[in-house]
C-alpha positions as CSV (number, residue, x, y, z in Angstrom):
1,X,12.1,142.5,-223.6
2,X,10.7,138.9,-223.7
3,X,13.9,137.6,-222.2
4,X,13.8,140.3,-219.4
5,X,10.2,139.4,-218.7
6,X,11.1,135.7,-218.4
7,X,14.0,136.4,-216.0
8,X,11.7,138.6,-214.0
9,X,9.1,135.9,-213.7
10,X,11.8,133.3,-212.8
11,X,13.1,135.6,-210.1
12,X,9.5,136.0,-208.7
13,X,9.4,132.2,-208.4
14,X,12.9,131.9,-207.0
15,X,12.2,134.4,-204.3
16,X,9.6,132.0,-202.8
17,X,12.3,129.4,-202.4
18,X,14.7,131.5,-200.3
19,X,16.2,129.5,-197.5
20,X,15.8,132.4,-195.1
21,X,13.1,135.1,-194.9
22,X,14.6,138.5,-195.7
23,X,14.2,141.4,-193.3
24,X,11.2,143.7,-193.6
25,X,13.1,146.5,-195.4
26,X,14.3,144.0,-198.1
27,X,10.7,142.5,-198.3
28,X,9.3,146.0,-198.9
29,X,12.0,146.7,-201.6
30,X,11.2,143.4,-203.3
31,X,7.4,144.2,-203.2
32,X,7.9,147.7,-204.6
33,X,10.2,146.6,-207.4
34,X,7.9,143.8,-208.3
35,X,4.9,146.0,-208.4
36,X,6.7,148.7,-210.4
37,X,8.0,146.1,-212.8
38,X,4.7,144.4,-213.3
39,X,2.2,147.3,-213.0
40,X,4.1,150.6,-213.4
41,X,3.5,153.6,-211.2
42,X,1.4,153.2,-208.0
43,X,-2.3,153.4,-208.5
44,X,-5.4,153.4,-206.3
45,X,-6.0,155.0,-202.9
46,X,-3.6,154.9,-200.1
47,X,-4.6,152.3,-197.5
48,X,-6.2,153.5,-194.2
49,X,-4.1,154.7,-191.3
50,X,-4.5,151.5,-189.3
51,X,-3.4,149.3,-192.2
52,X,0.3,149.5,-191.3
53,X,1.5,146.8,-193.6
54,X,-0.6,148.1,-196.5
55,X,0.6,151.6,-195.9
56,X,4.2,150.6,-195.8
57,X,3.9,148.7,-199.1
58,X,2.1,151.6,-200.7
59,X,4.7,154.1,-199.6
60,X,7.6,151.8,-200.7
61,X,5.9,151.5,-204.2
62,X,5.3,155.3,-204.3
63,X,9.0,155.9,-203.9
64,X,9.6,154.2,-207.3
65,X,7.2,156.5,-209.2
66,X,8.6,157.3,-212.6
67,X,11.0,154.4,-212.7
68,X,10.7,152.5,-216.0
69,X,9.2,149.0,-215.6
70,X,12.2,147.5,-217.4
71,X,14.6,149.1,-214.9
72,X,12.5,147.9,-211.9
73,X,12.5,144.4,-213.4
74,X,16.3,144.5,-213.7
75,X,16.7,145.8,-210.1
76,X,14.3,143.1,-208.8
77,X,16.2,140.3,-210.6
78,X,19.5,141.7,-209.2
79,X,18.2,141.8,-205.6
80,X,16.8,138.3,-205.8
81,X,20.2,137.1,-207.0
82,X,21.9,138.9,-204.1
83,X,19.6,137.1,-201.7
84,X,20.9,133.8,-203.0
85,X,17.8,132.6,-204.8
């Protein structure tokens, strides 16, 4: 687990160094996998109707409800690697 956590944290740093900004769908996927891997299932109230970005993030994270944090970490690491970080 400690090794997975270290790889996850390194991927979180690597994603900041991407040469090119990923498209919005990929950014939402990265966000949701990161949150699921670091915090588990979504918590807190859904953002207001006019908070479009917040709502999109919340909904992307909600789709991963029930996914084990370890699995989310692995998928996050894999996605960051695919992006070339």
